[in-house]
N, C-alpha and C positions, 0 to 999 in steps of 0.2 A: 140476559138470561135466555136459555135455549127454548123454553116453553112459552114464552110471551105471546108469540103469534097464534099458537093453538088455543091458548086461554082466551085471547082477545076474540078470536073467531067464535068460540063457544059462547062467550058473553053476548056478542052481537047477535048471533043467530037465535039464542034462547030468550034473551031479555030486551035487546035493543035492535030489533030488525030494521028499523027505519033510520038508524044512525050509520054513517059512513065510518070505515075503520080509522081514517085519519082524524075523525072527530072525537074518538075515545082515547083520552090520554091514559097511558098504562099506570099512572099513579092516581087516577080519579077514584075518589072514595065511593065505591059501589054500594056500601051499606048505608052511609049517611045520605047518599043521593037517591036512595029508595030503589035502586036497580036490583039488588039482591036482598030479599026479605027471608023469613024463616023457611018458607017453601022453596025459594030459590037456593037457599043454603043446602037443603036436602038434595035438590036436583043437581047442584054442582058437586056435592059429595059423591053422588052416584056416578056422575060423569067421570070424576077423578078415578074412581075404582075401575070403571070400565075402560076408559081411554089409556090410563097409565098403569093399570093393574096394581094399584096401590091397595094394600090390605086395609079393610074396613076398620080394624082396630087401631090403625095409625091416624085415621082421620077423625078429628074431634070437631064437633059443631061450634067452634070458636069463631065468632064474627071477625076477629082480627086476622085470621088466616085468609078470609075471603074479602078483605077490605078493598083490595084493588087487584088489577091484573098482575101487577108486579108481585104483590103479596102471595097470590095463588101460585105464581111461577116459582117463587122462592120456596114455598112449601113443597111443591112437587120435587124440586131438586134436593131438598133436605131429606125427604122420604126415600128418594132413590139412593142417596149417599148412605142412609141408615141401612137400607136393604143390602147394599153392596158390602157394608162393614159386618153385617150380621153373620154370614158364613165364616168369616175370619174369627169372630168372637166365639162362635160355636166350636170351631176347630181348636182354638186356644183353650177353651173350657174343657174340651175333650182330652187334650194333652195334660192339663192340670189334674183332671180326674184320674187319668191313667197313671200319672206320676204318684199321686196320693195312694192309689191302690197298690202300686209296687212297693212303696215305703211301708205300708201296712203289712203286706205279705212278708217283706224282709224282716220286719219287727217280729211277726208271729213265728217265722221259722227260726229266728235267733233265739227266741224264748223257748221254743220247743226243743231245740238241739242242746240246750244247756242244762 
């Protein structure tokens, strides 16, 4: 996962400053291990918004998302994929709306000309 190193650095700097990077396994349970508590969850959410420009409405305070470095990395990648797909979906929706409007106009002009 491409964000694992950045997430690991953040966790170490913010929550485990005395731990060496090689000592923190990327699948270590940060929640069960007491590394990330409710305040840490909010701090991590704010970091995700700032560092990766993730929209706040996409970040839910679900401990499962923040369970490990790997889980956080996966979440970032999922958000990025969703944001890349969003403009396509909006464009497709716009095309559908335009097509519907044209059909309605054609139906009205057909009724008006008869």
